[in-house]
MARZAPA-302691 format. One record per atom (N, C-alpha, C): residue in three letters; x, y, z. Coordinates in steps of 0.1 Angstrom, whole numbers, plus 2048, in hexadecimal, padded with zeros to 3 digits. Example, Ala and Ser with C-alpha at 12.3 -4.5 7.8 and 13.67 -1.06 7.14 Angstrom:
! MARZAPA-302691
ALA8847C784E ALA87B7D384E ALA8847DF84E SER8807EA847 SER8897F5847 SER88180084F 
! end
This chain:
! MARZAPA-302691
MET89A1DD642 MET8A01D4639 MET8A01C5640 SER89A1BD638 SER8991AF63E SER8A61A763D ARG8A91A1648 ARG8B619964A ARG8B418B643 VAL8BC187639 VAL8BA17A633 VAL8C8173634 VAL8C7167637 VAL8D215E638 VAL8D215362D VAL8DC154625 VAL8DE14861B VAL8E513D622 LEU8E0132623 LEU8E612862A LEU8F2121623 ASP8FE121628 ASP90911C623 ASP90C10E629 TYR907103621 TYR90B0F6626 TYR9140EE61D GLY91A0F6614 GLY9240F160B GLY91E0EE5FE SER9130F25FA SER90D0F05EC SER9040FA5E8 GLY9061015DD GLY8FC10A5DA GLY9021175D2 ASN8F911E5CD ASN8FD12A5C5 ASN8FD1355D0 LEU9071355D9 LEU90613E5E4 LEU90814D5E1 ARG9121505D9 ARG91515F5D6 ARG90B1645CD SER90715D5C3 SER8FC1625BA SER8EF1645C0 ALA8EB15B5CA ALA8DF15E5D3 ALA8E01695DB GLU8ED16B5E2 GLU8F01775EA GLU8EE1845E2 ARG8F41835D6 ARG8F31915CD ARG8E51935CA ALA8DE1895C5 ALA8D018B5C0 ALA8C71925CC LEU8C918C5D8 LEU8C11905E3 LEU8C519F5E7 ALA8D21A15E7 ALA8D51AF5EA ALA8D11B85E1 ARG8D01B55D4 ARG8CB1BD5CA ARG8BE1C15CC VAL8B51B95D1 VAL8A71BD5D5 VAL8A41C35E4 GLY8B01C65EA GLY8AE1CD5F7 GLY8B01C4603 ALA8B41B8603 ALA8B61B060F ALA8C31B3615 ASP8C41B1623 ASP8D01B162A ASP8D41A262B VAL8DE19E622 VAL8E1190620 VAL8EE18B626 THR8EE18062C THR8F917A632 THR8FB16C62C VAL907168627 VAL90815A624 VAL91015262F THR90A149636 THR911144642 THR90C135644 ASP91512D64D ASP910121651 ASP90D121660 ASP90B12D665 ASP907130673 ASP8F912D676 LEU8F712267D LEU8E811E67E LEU8E0127687 ALA8E612E68F ALA8E0139698 ALA8DB14468F ALA8E3149686 ALA8E015367D ALA8D514E674 ALA8D514166F ALA8CA13B667 ALA8BC13B66F ARG8BD13867C ARG8B1138684 ARG8AB146685 SER8B3150687 SER8AF15E68B SER8AC166680 ALA8B0163673 ALA8AF16C668 ALA89F16E664 ASP89C17965E ASP88F17B65A ASP88A17164E GLY89416D645 GLY89116363C GLY89E15B63A LEU89C14E638 LEU8A7144636 LEU8A613E628 VAL8B0140620 VAL8B113B613 VAL8BA12D613 VAL8B512260D VAL8BB11560D VAL8BF1145FE PRO8CA1165F9 PRO8CE1145EB PRO8D11055E9 GLY8D61035DD GLY8DB0F55DA GLY8DC0F25CC VAL8E80ED5C8 VAL8EB0E75BB VAL8F10D95BB GLY8F00D35B1 GLY8F60C55B1 GLY8ED0BB5B4 ALA8F10B05BD ALA8EA0A45BF ALA8E20A65CC TYR8D60A05CE TYR8CE0A15D9 TYR8D509B5E5 ALA8DA08E5E3 ALA8E10885EE ALA8EC0905F4 ALA8F40965EB ALA90009E5F0 ALA8FC0AA5F7 CYS8F10B15F3 CYS8EB0BD5F9 CYS8E60B8607 MET8DF0AE607 MET8D90A9614 MET8E40A661E ALA8F00A0619 ALA8FA09D622 ALA9010AA628 GLY9020B461F GLY9060C1624 GLY8FE0C762F ILE8F00C762D ILE8E70CC636 ILE8E70C5643 GLU8E70B7643 GLU8E80B064F GLU8F50B0657 ALA9000B264F ALA90C0B3656 ALA90D0C065E LEU9070CB659 LEU9060D865F LEU8FB0D766B GLY8F10CD66A GLY8E70CE672 GLY8DB0D966F ALA8DA0DC663 ALA8D30E765E ALA8C40E265B GLY8C20D5659 GLY8B40D0657 GLY8AB0D3662 ALA8AF0D266E ALA8A70D467A ALA8A30E4679 VAL8AC0EC677 VAL8AA0FB677 VAL89F0FE66C VAL8A00F9660 VAL8950FA656 VAL8890F665B ARG8880EA660 ARG87B0E5666 ARG8750EE671 GLU87E0F367B GLU87A0FB685 GLU87310867F ARG87A10D675 ARG87511A66F ARG867118669 VAL86610D661 VAL85910A65A VAL84D109664 ILE85110066F ILE8470FE679 ILE84210C67F ALA84C114681 ALA849121689 ALA84412C67F GLY843128672 GLY83D131668 GLY84713D665 ARG853139665 ARG85E144661 ARG864141654 PRO86514B64B PRO86814963D PRO87514063A VAL872138631 VAL87C13062B VAL87B13061B LEU886132614 LEU885131606 LEU88F128601 GLY88A11C5FA GLY8941125F4 GLY8961155E5 ILE8A21145E0 ILE8A51175D1 ILE8AC10A5CB CYS8A51065C0 CYS8AB0FA5B9 CYS8AB0EE5C1 VAL8B80E85C3 VAL8B80DC5CC VAL8B40E05DA GLY8B70ED5DE GLY8B20F25EB GLY8A30F15EC MET89B0F05E1 MET88C0ED5E1 MET88B0DE5E2 GLN8930D75DB GLN8900C85DB GLN8930C25E8 VAL89C0C65EF VAL8A00C05FD VAL8950C2607 LEU88C0CC604 LEU8810CF60D LEU8760C460E TYR8770BC603 TYR86D0B1602 TYR8720A460B GLU86909A60C GLU86C090615 GLU87708760F LEU877085603 LEU88107C5FC LEU88507F5F0 GLY89307C5ED GLY89707E5DF GLY89C0705D9 ASP89906E5CE ASP89D0615C7 ASP8A50655BA GLU8B20635BC GLU8BB0685B2 GLU8C605F5AF HIS8C805A5A2 HIS8D105059E HIS8CF0435A6 GLY8C203F5A9 GLY8C00335B1 GLY8C20355C0 VAL8C70405C4 VAL8CA0435D3 VAL8BE04B5D8 ARG8B80445E3 ARG8AC04B5E9 ARG8B20525F7 THR8AF05F5F7 THR8B4066603 THR8A906E609 GLU8A906D617 GLU89F07561E GLU8A208361D GLY89808B61B GLY89909A61B GLY8960A1629 ILE8940AE628 ILE8910B5635 ILE8830B2639 GLY87A0B062F GLY86D0AA631 GLY8630B4635 VAL8650C1631 VAL85A0CB635 VAL84F0CD629 LEU8530C561E LEU8480C4613 LEU8470B6610 PRO83A0B160F PRO8370A460C PRO83B0A05FD GLY83F0945FC GLY84108F5EF GLY85108D5ED GLU8540895E0 GLU8620855DD GLU86708B5CF VAL87408D5CE VAL87A0925C2 VAL87E0865BB ARG87B0865AC ARG87E07B5A4 ARG884082597 ARG88907A58F ARG88F07D582 ARG88307F579 LEU88408C572 LEU87A090568 LEU87908555D ALA86C083558 ALA86B07A54D ALA86A084541 ALA87608653C ALA877090530 ALA88208A527 PRO88008D519 PRO889087510 PRO89608D511 ILE89809A516 ILE8A50A1517 ILE8A60A6525 LEU8B20A252B LEU8B60A6539 LEU8C40AA539 PRO8C90B3541 PRO8BF0BA54A PRO8B60C4542 HIS8AC0C954A HIS8A30D4546 HIS8AB0E1548 MET8B00E653E MET8B90F2540 MET8B60FD537 GLY8B310953D GLY8B0115536 GLY8A311C53B TRP89E124532 TRP89312D537 TRP884126534 ASN87C12753D ASN87012153C ASN864129543 THR85812853F THR84D12E545 THR84712454F VAL840129559 VAL839122564 VAL82B127565 ARG82311E56C ARG81612156F ARG81212257D PRO81412F583 PRO810131591 PRO802131593 PRO7FD12E5A1 PRO7EF12D5A3 PRO7EA13C5A5 ALA7DE13D5A4 ALA7D714A5A6 ALA7DB1505B3 GLY7DD15C5B5 GLY7E01615C2 GLY7EE15F5C8 SER7F71595BF SER8051575C3 SER80C1645C8 VAL8121635D3 VAL81916F5D9 VAL8261715D2 LEU82E1655D0 LEU83A1645CA LEU83A16B5BC PHE8301675B4 PHE83016B5A6 PHE8271775A3 ALA82317E5AE ALA81B18A5AC ALA8231955A4 GLY81B19959A GLY81F1A4591 GLY82819F585 LEU829192584 LEU83118C579 LEU82718756E ASP82A189561 ASP822185557 ASP822175555 ALA81816F54F ALA81716254D ALA82215C545 ASP82716553B ASP831160533 ASP840163538 THR841166544 THR84E16954B THR85615B54B ARG86315C548 ARG86B150548 ARG875150553 PHE878145558 PHE882143563 PHE88C13955F TYR898139566 TYR8A3130562 TYR8A4124569 PHE8A3119563 PHE8A310B568 PHE8B0104565 VAL8B50FC56E VAL8BF0F256A VAL8BD0E6575 HIS8B70DB570 HIS8B40D0578 HIS8B00C4570 SER8B00B8576 SER8AD0AC570 SER8A20A5579 TYR8A10AA585 TYR8980A458F TYR88E0AF593 ALA8830AB598 ALA8790B359D ALA86F0AC5A5 ALA8670B35AE ALA85B0AE5B4 ALA84F0AF5AC LYS8450A75AE LYS8380A85A7 LYS8310B35AD ALA82B0BB5A4 ALA8240C65A7 ALA8150C35AE ASP8130CA5B7 ASP8040C85BF ASP7FC0D55BC PRO7F60D75B1 PRO7EE0E35AF PRO7E40E75BA SER7DE0DC5C0 SER7D40DE5CA SER7DA0E45D6 ALA7E70E45D8 ALA7EF0EA5E4 ALA7F40F75E0 GLY7F20FC5D3 GLY7F61095CE GLY8041095C9 ASP8090FC5C4 ASP8170FC5BE ASP8161025B1 THR8201095AC THR82210E59F THR828103597 VAL82210258A VAL8260F6582 VAL8300FB578 GLY8390F3575 GLY8420F356A GLY8400E7562 GLU8460E7555 GLU8440DC54C GLU8500DA544 HIS8560CD545 HIS8610C853D HIS8600BA53C GLY8590B5532 GLY8570A7530 GLY84A0A3538 GLU8480A8543 GLU83D0A654C GLU83C0B2555 PRO8300B555B PRO82E0BF565 PRO8370BC571 PHE83B0C7578 PHE8440C6584 PHE8410D358C ALA8440D2599 ALA8440DC5A2 ALA84F0E759F ALA84B0F3599 ALA8550FD597 ALA8571065A2 ALA84D1065AA ALA84E10F5B6 ALA84410A5C0 VAL84510D5CD VAL83B10A5D8 VAL83A1165E0 GLU82E1185E5 GLU82B1235EF GLU82211C5F9 ARG82711A605 ARG81F11360F ARG82211C61C GLY81B12761C GLY81C130628 GLY82A136628 ALA831133632 ALA83E13B633 ALA84913262C LEU845126627 LEU84E11E61F LEU84D120610 THR85712560A THR8581285FB THR8641215F5 ALA86211C5E9 ALA86E1175E1 ALA86B1185D3 THR8771185CC THR8761195BD THR88010E5B7 GLN87C1075AD GLN8840FD5A7 GLN88E10559D PHE889110598 PHE89211858F PHE89B120598 HIS8A4127592 HIS8AD130598 HIS8A913F597 PRO8A21455A1 PRO89F1545A0 PRO8AB15C59E GLU8B61585A5 GLU8C31605A6 GLU8CA160597 LYS8C515758F LYS8C9156581 LYS8BF15B577 SER8B416057C SER8A9161573 SER8A7170570 GLY8B2179571 GLY8B118656E GLY8A618F574 ASP89F19856E ASP8961A0574 ASP88A198579 ALA88618E572 ALA87B186577 ALA87F17F585 GLY88917A585 GLY88E175592 GLY88F17F59E ALA89418B59A ALA8961955A3 ALA88719A5A8 HIS87D19B59F HIS87019E5A3 HIS86B1935AD LEU86E1865AA LEU86817C5B2 LEU86F17D5C1 LEU87C17F5C1 LEU8821815CE LEU87E18D5D6 ALA87B1975CE ALA8751A35D6 ALA8671A05DC ASN85F1985D4 ASN8531945D9 ASN85518C5E6 TRP85F1825E6 TRP86117A5F2 TRP8661835FD LEU86F18C5FB LEU873195605 LEU86819E60B ARG85E1A1605 ARG8531A860A ARG84C1A0615 THR84C192613 THR84518A61D THR84C18962A LEU85918D62A LEU86018E637 LEU85E199640 ALA8581A363A ALA8561B0642 ALA84C1AD64D 
! end
């Protein structure tokens, strides 16, 4: 059974992420213990709310360095929602520009869409050969709640979502994985995706 740590830095869907991961067979701990975050088979970085507030919590804990260490070492990290956004170099929100953890190139900006937030169920376009979306139909819907997102880079294998404009709905860069949507709120589809991620930890 893979050991997964859900990082508790004061922001995020901690308990729903814990339950969703346990449902698909992970040995899950929710903790702010950085030693546990370093040693786990998989580290989940959750996040809800504002980019700057999430980064403040991460930096106060000193967790950014742990995420960077894991990515450099090729050890699995999964970011969810704002936990995905903070993996980028920069967030530009409400006119405030905040440095992120910086393991993904680019910045997070407000979506150019007539209605925000983008809230509800939507399909995505994963790349051919995606591990995260393996076994899921093209019309599978996932649950989103966000007004900001990073630009998708299909050449790097990003999964593309669309709300007013294309955006990065998920990334798979070796051991670094992230979703802008909430797999823990996406029912059976989200469970399937989390099970796919868990298999990469073995």
